[in-house]
C-alpha positions as a Markdown table, in Angstrom:
| # | Residue | x | y | z |
|---|---|---|---|---|
| 1 | Met | 97.9 | 99.8 | 148.2 |
| 2 | Val | 98.4 | 103.3 | 146.7 |
| 3 | Gln | 100.3 | 105.9 | 148.6 |
| 4 | Glu | 100.0 | 109.6 | 147.6 |
| 5 | Ser | 103.0 | 111.8 | 147.9 |
| 6 | Asp | 103.3 | 115.6 | 147.8 |
| 7 | Pro | 104.7 | 117.0 | 144.6 |
| 8 | Leu | 108.5 | 117.5 | 144.9 |
| 9 | Pro | 110.3 | 120.7 | 144.2 |
| 10 | Ser | 111.4 | 121.0 | 140.7 |
| 11 | Pro | 115.1 | 119.9 | 140.1 |
| 12 | Asp | 117.6 | 122.7 | 139.9 |
| 13 | Thr | 117.8 | 123.3 | 136.2 |
| 14 | Gly | 119.1 | 126.9 | 136.3 |
| 15 | Ser | 115.6 | 128.3 | 135.7 |
| 16 | Asp | 113.0 | 129.4 | 138.2 |
| 17 | Lys | 110.2 | 129.2 | 135.7 |
| 18 | Val | 108.3 | 126.0 | 135.1 |
| 19 | Leu | 106.8 | 125.4 | 131.7 |
| 20 | Leu | 104.9 | 122.2 | 132.4 |
| 21 | Glu | 104.3 | 120.6 | 135.8 |
| 22 | Val | 102.6 | 117.2 | 136.3 |
| 23 | Arg | 101.3 | 116.8 | 139.8 |
| 24 | Asp | 100.3 | 113.5 | 141.4 |
| 25 | Phe | 98.9 | 112.3 | 138.1 |
| 26 | Ser | 97.2 | 108.9 | 138.0 |
| 27 | Leu | 95.4 | 107.2 | 135.1 |
| 28 | Arg | 93.6 | 103.9 | 134.8 |
| 29 | Phe | 92.4 | 102.2 | 131.6 |
| 30 | Arg | 88.8 | 101.0 | 131.5 |
| 31 | Gly | 88.4 | 97.6 | 133.1 |
| 32 | Ala | 92.0 | 97.5 | 134.5 |
| 33 | Pro | 92.3 | 96.4 | 138.2 |
| 34 | Ser | 95.1 | 98.9 | 138.9 |
| 35 | Asp | 96.4 | 102.3 | 137.7 |
| 36 | Gln | 98.5 | 102.3 | 134.5 |
| 37 | Ile | 100.0 | 105.6 | 135.6 |
| 38 | Asn | 100.5 | 105.9 | 139.4 |
| 39 | His | 100.9 | 109.3 | 141.2 |
| 40 | Val | 103.4 | 110.7 | 138.8 |
| 41 | Asn | 105.2 | 114.0 | 139.4 |
| 42 | Phe | 107.7 | 115.8 | 137.1 |
| 43 | Ser | 108.3 | 119.2 | 135.6 |
| 44 | Val | 110.2 | 120.8 | 132.7 |
| 45 | Ser | 111.5 | 124.4 | 132.3 |
| 46 | Pro | 111.9 | 126.6 | 129.2 |
| 47 | Gly | 115.0 | 125.8 | 127.3 |
| 48 | Lys | 115.6 | 122.5 | 129.2 |
| 49 | Thr | 115.2 | 118.9 | 128.3 |
| 50 | Leu | 113.6 | 116.3 | 130.6 |
| 51 | Cys | 114.3 | 112.7 | 129.5 |
| 52 | Val | 111.8 | 110.1 | 130.7 |
| 53 | Val | 113.4 | 106.7 | 130.6 |
| 54 | Gly | 112.4 | 103.1 | 131.2 |
| 55 | Glu | 111.7 | 99.7 | 129.6 |
| 56 | Ser | 108.9 | 99.2 | 127.1 |
| 57 | Gly | 105.6 | 98.9 | 128.9 |
| 58 | Cys | 106.6 | 101.3 | 131.7 |
| 59 | Gly | 104.0 | 103.9 | 130.8 |
| 60 | Lys | 106.2 | 106.5 | 129.1 |
| 61 | Ser | 104.2 | 106.9 | 125.9 |
| 62 | Val | 100.8 | 106.6 | 127.7 |
| 63 | Thr | 101.8 | 109.6 | 129.9 |
| 64 | Ser | 102.8 | 111.6 | 126.9 |
| 65 | Leu | 99.6 | 110.8 | 125.0 |
| 66 | Ala | 97.6 | 111.8 | 128.1 |
| 67 | Met | 99.4 | 115.1 | 128.3 |
| 68 | Met | 98.5 | 115.8 | 124.7 |
| 69 | Gly | 94.9 | 114.7 | 125.1 |
| 70 | Leu | 95.4 | 111.9 | 122.5 |
| 71 | Leu | 94.1 | 108.9 | 124.4 |
| 72 | Pro | 90.8 | 107.6 | 122.9 |
| 73 | Ala | 87.7 | 109.0 | 124.5 |
| 74 | Gly | 86.4 | 106.8 | 127.3 |
| 75 | Ala | 89.5 | 104.5 | 127.2 |
| 76 | Ala | 90.9 | 105.8 | 130.6 |
| 77 | Thr | 89.9 | 107.7 | 133.6 |
| 78 | Ile | 92.0 | 110.2 | 135.6 |
| 79 | Gly | 92.1 | 109.1 | 139.2 |
| 80 | Ser | 94.1 | 112.0 | 140.6 |
| 81 | Gly | 96.4 | 114.9 | 139.9 |
| 82 | Glu | 96.6 | 117.7 | 137.4 |
| 83 | Met | 98.8 | 119.1 | 134.7 |
| 84 | Ile | 99.8 | 122.8 | 134.7 |
| 85 | Phe | 101.0 | 124.2 | 131.4 |
| 86 | Glu | 102.2 | 127.8 | 131.1 |
| 87 | Gly | 100.5 | 128.6 | 134.4 |
| 88 | Gln | 97.1 | 127.2 | 133.4 |
| 89 | Lys | 95.6 | 123.8 | 134.4 |
| 90 | Leu | 95.0 | 121.6 | 131.4 |
| 91 | Asp | 91.4 | 120.2 | 131.1 |
| 92 | Leu | 92.1 | 117.0 | 129.4 |
| 93 | Ala | 88.4 | 116.3 | 129.0 |
| 94 | Asp | 87.9 | 119.6 | 127.0 |
| 95 | His | 88.7 | 118.2 | 123.6 |
| 96 | Thr | 88.1 | 121.6 | 121.9 |
| 97 | Ala | 90.6 | 123.4 | 124.1 |
| 98 | Met | 93.1 | 120.6 | 123.7 |
| 99 | Arg | 92.8 | 120.6 | 119.9 |
| 100 | Lys | 93.6 | 124.4 | 120.0 |
| 101 | Leu | 96.6 | 123.7 | 122.2 |
| 102 | Arg | 98.0 | 120.7 | 120.2 |
| 103 | Gly | 100.2 | 121.7 | 117.3 |
| 104 | Ser | 100.5 | 125.3 | 118.5 |
| 105 | Arg | 101.8 | 125.8 | 122.1 |
| 106 | Met | 102.4 | 122.1 | 122.7 |
| 107 | Thr | 103.5 | 119.6 | 120.0 |
| 108 | Met | 104.7 | 116.0 | 119.7 |
| 109 | Ile | 106.8 | 114.0 | 117.3 |
| 110 | Phe | 106.5 | 110.2 | 117.2 |
| 111 | Gln | 108.8 | 107.2 | 116.8 |
| 112 | Glu | 107.9 | 106.2 | 113.3 |
| 113 | Pro | 107.2 | 109.1 | 110.9 |
| 114 | Met | 105.9 | 106.9 | 108.1 |
| 115 | Thr | 102.9 | 106.0 | 110.2 |
| 116 | Ser | 102.5 | 109.6 | 111.4 |
| 117 | Leu | 102.7 | 111.3 | 108.0 |
| 118 | Asn | 99.7 | 110.9 | 105.7 |
| 119 | Pro | 100.9 | 108.9 | 102.6 |
| 120 | Ala | 98.2 | 110.4 | 100.4 |
| 121 | Phe | 99.3 | 114.0 | 100.8 |
| 122 | Arg | 102.3 | 116.0 | 99.8 |
| 123 | Ile | 104.7 | 117.2 | 102.4 |
| 124 | Ser | 103.7 | 120.9 | 101.8 |
| 125 | Asp | 100.0 | 120.1 | 102.3 |
| 126 | Gln | 100.6 | 118.5 | 105.7 |
| 127 | Ile | 102.7 | 121.3 | 107.1 |
| 128 | Val | 100.4 | 124.0 | 105.6 |
| 129 | Glu | 97.4 | 122.3 | 107.3 |
| 130 | Ala | 99.1 | 122.7 | 110.6 |
| 131 | Val | 99.7 | 126.4 | 110.0 |
| 132 | Leu | 96.1 | 127.1 | 108.8 |
| 133 | Ala | 94.6 | 125.2 | 111.8 |
| 134 | His | 96.2 | 127.5 | 114.3 |
| 135 | Ser | 96.5 | 130.9 | 112.6 |
| 136 | Asp | 94.7 | 133.4 | 110.3 |
| 137 | Ala | 97.4 | 133.1 | 107.7 |
| 138 | Ser | 96.5 | 132.8 | 104.0 |
| 139 | Lys | 97.4 | 129.7 | 102.1 |
| 140 | Ser | 100.2 | 131.6 | 100.4 |
| 141 | Glu | 101.6 | 132.8 | 103.7 |
| 142 | Ala | 101.3 | 129.3 | 105.2 |
| 143 | Glu | 103.2 | 127.8 | 102.2 |
| 144 | Asp | 106.0 | 130.4 | 102.8 |
| 145 | Lys | 106.1 | 129.5 | 106.4 |
| 146 | Ala | 106.2 | 125.7 | 105.6 |
| 147 | Leu | 109.1 | 126.3 | 103.2 |
| 148 | Ala | 111.0 | 128.3 | 105.8 |
| 149 | Ile | 110.7 | 125.7 | 108.5 |
| 150 | Leu | 111.8 | 122.9 | 106.1 |
| 151 | Lys | 114.9 | 124.9 | 105.3 |
| 152 | Arg | 115.4 | 125.6 | 109.1 |
| 153 | Val | 115.4 | 121.8 | 109.9 |
| 154 | Gly | 118.0 | 121.1 | 107.2 |
| 155 | Ile | 115.9 | 119.6 | 104.4 |
| 156 | Pro | 118.1 | 119.9 | 101.2 |
| 157 | Ala | 116.3 | 121.3 | 98.1 |
| 158 | Ala | 113.4 | 122.2 | 100.3 |
| 159 | Glu | 111.4 | 123.8 | 97.4 |
| 160 | Lys | 111.4 | 120.4 | 95.6 |
| 161 | Arg | 110.8 | 118.4 | 98.7 |
| 162 | Met | 107.6 | 120.4 | 99.4 |
| 163 | Arg | 106.0 | 118.6 | 96.4 |
| 164 | Asp | 107.2 | 115.1 | 97.5 |
| 165 | Tyr | 105.1 | 112.4 | 99.2 |
| 166 | Pro | 106.4 | 110.8 | 102.4 |
| 167 | His | 107.4 | 107.5 | 100.6 |
| 168 | Gln | 109.8 | 109.5 | 98.4 |
| 169 | Leu | 111.9 | 110.6 | 101.5 |
| 170 | Ser | 114.4 | 108.7 | 103.5 |
| 171 | Gly | 113.8 | 107.9 | 107.2 |
| 172 | Gly | 115.9 | 110.7 | 108.4 |
| 173 | Met | 114.2 | 113.2 | 106.0 |
| 174 | Arg | 110.8 | 112.1 | 107.1 |
| 175 | Gln | 111.7 | 112.6 | 110.8 |
| 176 | Arg | 113.0 | 116.1 | 109.9 |
| 177 | Val | 109.6 | 116.8 | 108.2 |
| 178 | Met | 107.9 | 115.6 | 111.4 |
| 179 | Ile | 110.1 | 118.0 | 113.4 |
| 180 | Ala | 109.3 | 120.8 | 111.0 |
| 181 | Met | 105.5 | 120.1 | 111.3 |
| 182 | Ala | 105.8 | 120.1 | 115.1 |
| 183 | Leu | 107.8 | 123.4 | 115.2 |
| 184 | Val | 106.1 | 125.4 | 112.4 |
| 185 | Asn | 103.8 | 127.2 | 114.9 |
| 186 | Asp | 106.7 | 128.0 | 117.4 |
| 187 | Pro | 105.5 | 125.9 | 120.3 |
| 188 | Ser | 106.8 | 126.4 | 123.8 |
| 189 | Leu | 106.9 | 122.6 | 124.6 |
| 190 | Leu | 108.0 | 119.7 | 122.4 |
| 191 | Ile | 107.3 | 116.1 | 123.4 |
| 192 | Ala | 109.5 | 113.6 | 121.5 |
| 193 | Asp | 108.5 | 110.0 | 121.8 |
| 194 | Glu | 111.4 | 107.8 | 120.8 |
| 195 | Pro | 112.2 | 110.1 | 117.8 |
| 196 | Thr | 115.5 | 108.3 | 116.8 |
| 197 | Thr | 114.8 | 104.6 | 117.4 |
| 198 | Ala | 114.2 | 103.7 | 113.8 |
| 199 | Leu | 117.2 | 105.7 | 112.5 |
| 200 | Asp | 120.8 | 104.6 | 112.1 |
| 201 | Val | 123.3 | 106.1 | 114.5 |
| 202 | Thr | 124.6 | 108.8 | 112.1 |
| 203 | Ile | 121.1 | 110.1 | 111.4 |
| 204 | Gln | 120.2 | 109.8 | 115.1 |
| 205 | Ala | 123.1 | 112.1 | 116.0 |
| 206 | Gln | 122.0 | 114.6 | 113.4 |
| 207 | Ile | 118.4 | 114.6 | 114.7 |
| 208 | Leu | 119.4 | 115.1 | 118.3 |
| 209 | Glu | 121.7 | 117.9 | 117.3 |
| 210 | Leu | 118.9 | 119.5 | 115.3 |
| 211 | Ile | 116.5 | 119.4 | 118.3 |
| 212 | Arg | 119.3 | 120.9 | 120.6 |
| 213 | Asp | 120.0 | 123.7 | 118.1 |
| 214 | Leu | 116.3 | 124.6 | 117.6 |
| 215 | Gln | 115.7 | 124.4 | 121.4 |
| 216 | Ala | 118.6 | 126.9 | 122.0 |
| 217 | Glu | 117.2 | 129.3 | 119.4 |
| 218 | Thr | 113.6 | 129.3 | 120.7 |
| 219 | Asp | 114.0 | 128.5 | 124.4 |
| 220 | Met | 111.6 | 125.6 | 123.9 |
| 221 | Gly | 111.1 | 123.1 | 126.7 |
| 222 | Thr | 111.5 | 119.4 | 125.6 |
| 223 | Ile | 110.4 | 116.1 | 127.0 |
| 224 | Met | 112.3 | 113.3 | 125.4 |
| 225 | Ile | 110.8 | 109.8 | 125.9 |
| 226 | Thr | 113.4 | 107.1 | 125.3 |
| 227 | His | 114.9 | 103.8 | 126.5 |
| 228 | Asp | 118.3 | 104.7 | 125.1 |
| 229 | Leu | 120.6 | 105.9 | 127.9 |
| 230 | Gly | 123.1 | 107.0 | 125.3 |
| 231 | Val | 120.5 | 109.6 | 124.1 |
| 232 | Val | 119.8 | 110.5 | 127.7 |
| 233 | Ala | 123.5 | 111.2 | 128.4 |
| 234 | Glu | 123.8 | 113.4 | 125.3 |
| 235 | Ile | 120.7 | 115.5 | 125.6 |
| 236 | Ala | 119.1 | 115.5 | 129.1 |
| 237 | Asp | 119.2 | 118.2 | 131.7 |
| 238 | Thr | 117.0 | 116.3 | 134.1 |
| 239 | Val | 116.0 | 112.6 | 134.1 |
| 240 | Ala | 112.9 | 110.8 | 135.3 |
| 241 | Val | 113.2 | 107.0 | 135.5 |
| 242 | Met | 109.8 | 105.4 | 135.1 |
| 243 | Tyr | 108.9 | 101.8 | 136.1 |
| 244 | Ala | 105.5 | 100.2 | 135.8 |
| 245 | Gly | 103.7 | 103.6 | 135.6 |
| 246 | Thr | 105.5 | 105.3 | 138.5 |
| 247 | Ile | 108.5 | 107.6 | 138.8 |
| 248 | Val | 111.1 | 105.7 | 140.8 |
| 249 | Glu | 114.0 | 108.2 | 140.5 |
| 250 | Thr | 114.4 | 111.7 | 139.2 |
| 251 | Gly | 117.0 | 114.5 | 139.3 |
| 252 | Pro | 119.7 | 116.3 | 137.3 |
| 253 | Ala | 121.2 | 114.0 | 134.6 |
| 254 | Glu | 124.7 | 114.2 | 136.1 |
| 255 | Arg | 123.5 | 112.9 | 139.5 |
| 256 | Ile | 121.4 | 110.1 | 138.0 |
| 257 | Phe | 124.4 | 108.8 | 135.9 |
| 258 | Asn | 127.0 | 109.3 | 138.6 |
| 259 | Asp | 125.1 | 108.3 | 141.7 |
| 260 | Pro | 121.9 | 106.2 | 140.8 |
| 261 | Gln | 120.0 | 105.3 | 143.9 |
| 262 | His | 117.1 | 103.1 | 142.8 |
| 263 | Pro | 117.9 | 99.4 | 142.2 |
| 264 | Tyr | 116.0 | 99.7 | 138.8 |
| 265 | Thr | 118.1 | 102.7 | 137.7 |
| 266 | Ile | 121.3 | 100.8 | 138.7 |
| 267 | Gly | 120.1 | 97.8 | 136.7 |
| 268 | Leu | 119.5 | 100.1 | 133.6 |
| 269 | Met | 123.0 | 101.7 | 134.0 |
| 270 | Ser | 124.7 | 98.3 | 134.4 |
| 271 | Ser | 123.2 | 97.1 | 131.1 |
| 272 | Ile | 125.0 | 99.7 | 129.1 |
| 273 | Pro | 127.9 | 98.2 | 126.9 |
| 274 | Gln | 131.3 | 99.5 | 127.9 |
| 275 | Leu | 133.8 | 100.6 | 125.2 |
| 276 | Ser | 136.8 | 99.8 | 127.4 |
| 277 | Gly | 137.9 | 97.3 | 130.0 |
| 278 | Pro | 137.4 | 93.5 | 130.1 |
| 279 | Arg | 134.6 | 92.0 | 128.0 |
| 280 | Gly | 131.9 | 90.0 | 129.6 |
| 281 | Arg | 128.2 | 89.4 | 129.6 |
| 282 | Leu | 126.0 | 92.5 | 130.0 |
| 283 | Ala | 124.1 | 92.8 | 133.3 |
| 284 | Thr | 120.3 | 92.3 | 133.0 |
| 285 | Val | 117.3 | 93.1 | 135.2 |
| 286 | Pro | 115.6 | 89.7 | 135.7 |
| 287 | Gly | 111.9 | 89.3 | 135.1 |
| 288 | Met | 109.5 | 91.6 | 133.2 |
| 289 | Val | 107.5 | 94.8 | 133.8 |
| 290 | Pro | 104.3 | 93.7 | 135.5 |
| 291 | Thr | 101.0 | 94.4 | 133.7 |
| 292 | Thr | 98.0 | 96.1 | 135.3 |
| 293 | Gln | 96.5 | 92.7 | 135.7 |
| 294 | Asn | 99.3 | 91.4 | 138.0 |
| 295 | Met | 100.7 | 94.6 | 139.6 |
| 296 | Pro | 102.4 | 93.8 | 143.0 |
| 297 | Glu | 101.3 | 95.5 | 146.2 |
| 298 | Gly | 103.6 | 98.3 | 147.5 |
| 299 | Cys | 106.8 | 98.9 | 145.5 |
| 300 | Arg | 106.1 | 97.9 | 141.9 |
| 301 | Phe | 109.7 | 96.8 | 141.4 |
| 302 | Ala | 109.8 | 94.5 | 144.5 |
| 303 | Thr | 109.4 | 91.3 | 142.4 |
| 304 | Arg | 112.6 | 92.0 | 140.5 |
| 305 | Cys | 114.6 | 93.8 | 143.2 |
| 306 | Pro | 117.7 | 92.2 | 144.8 |
| 307 | Phe | 117.2 | 94.2 | 148.0 |
| 308 | Ala | 113.5 | 93.5 | 148.5 |
| 309 | Gln | 112.3 | 93.1 | 152.1 |
| 310 | Pro | 108.9 | 92.7 | 153.8 |
| 311 | Ile | 108.7 | 96.5 | 154.1 |
| 312 | Cys | 108.5 | 96.7 | 150.3 |
| 313 | Ala | 104.9 | 95.6 | 150.5 |
| 314 | Lys | 104.3 | 99.2 | 151.4 |
| 315 | Glu | 104.7 | 101.7 | 148.6 |
| 316 | Pro | 107.7 | 104.0 | 149.1 |
| 317 | Pro | 107.2 | 107.7 | 148.6 |
| 318 | Leu | 109.4 | 109.6 | 146.1 |
| 319 | Ala | 111.6 | 111.2 | 148.7 |
| 320 | Pro | 114.1 | 114.0 | 148.2 |
| 321 | Leu | 117.9 | 113.5 | 148.5 |
| 322 | Glu | 120.4 | 116.2 | 147.8 |
| 323 | Gly | 120.6 | 118.6 | 144.8 |
| 324 | Gly | 117.1 | 118.0 | 143.4 |
| 325 | His | 117.7 | 114.2 | 143.4 |
| 326 | Ala | 114.7 | 112.1 | 144.6 |
| 327 | Val | 114.1 | 108.3 | 144.8 |
| 328 | Ala | 111.3 | 106.0 | 145.6 |
| 329 | Cys | 113.0 | 103.3 | 147.7 |
| 330 | His | 112.8 | 102.4 | 151.3 |
| 331 | Phe | 116.6 | 101.8 | 151.4 |
| 332 | Ala | 117.8 | 105.0 | 149.9 |
| 333 | Pro | 120.5 | 106.2 | 150.1 |
| 334 | Leu | 121.7 | 102.7 | 149.2 |
| 335 | Glu | 125.2 | 103.2 | 150.5 |
| 336 | Thr | 123.9 | 103.8 | 154.0 |
| 337 | His | 121.7 | 100.8 | 153.9 |
| 338 | Leu | 124.4 | 98.5 | 152.5 |
| 339 | Glu | 126.9 | 99.7 | 155.2 |
| 340 | Gln | 124.3 | 99.0 | 157.9 |
| 341 | Ser | 123.6 | 95.5 | 156.5 |
| 342 | Ala | 127.3 | 94.6 | 156.2 |
């Protein structure tokens, strides 16, 4: 059973302007018996960071690829909803329009730069290509712009690195090159899909600081896709918790961390290692994310939820709480439910 819900008001991020709004978006892969992405709503404002979190297989990357128009042609159909970017509805089926948009106003960086950068071309060639594809600049002007952006993202000896191939750079340097390529045309929206997963913690901190600094300079909106709650705590203004292709909780980062209301969010928070206090086994969320072949009716988390009741066979709407906080659970707010059950 699929239950539609009205798009929620955007969380209070300190900005009235919405850069990207995803409204009631559903997507199904060809041949699948149920939707991979199920009536998803979220938004991001200029200069703000939305973190989309959840386990592997929850639909985070599929959603981002759909936003960029990067899913293979014919692989999926859009069942409902729309995406509004800079006040205009995106036509994901118009590949020419999406090609013009990608790399200019809306860009994306990926988890593993070694598979995203072309190993056969020098760094300069790949950044220059991005400039030439979206402007009338000459090759000389594009090269100057490529050099400037490499310096801006902190590549040492940028003139020399322009002539290097990807395999000659470290993992952190390659990720900086990916960020440079994404930002060379001054986009208004950056989508970052697990950009620090393959990096050690020192380089990870540097990359996050770089993204923050560039965002502050340009007022760029950012969607950060991650399963790392430490990254979320450091960089997020708002958080959308995704489970099995649906948003189960969303709101300002402080509220999500201090007062999580969905059982899945609570499970994720409980699995974070603590630096102080008594040692013990980390909490886990039992079971696995369901596939589209065995998706449960109603609440998609019901098969793993400690509070599941017969009413969970009906899909809960993403209902607003206070302060831009919203949760898709029949028993929210949980404190009230637990008091009544005691």
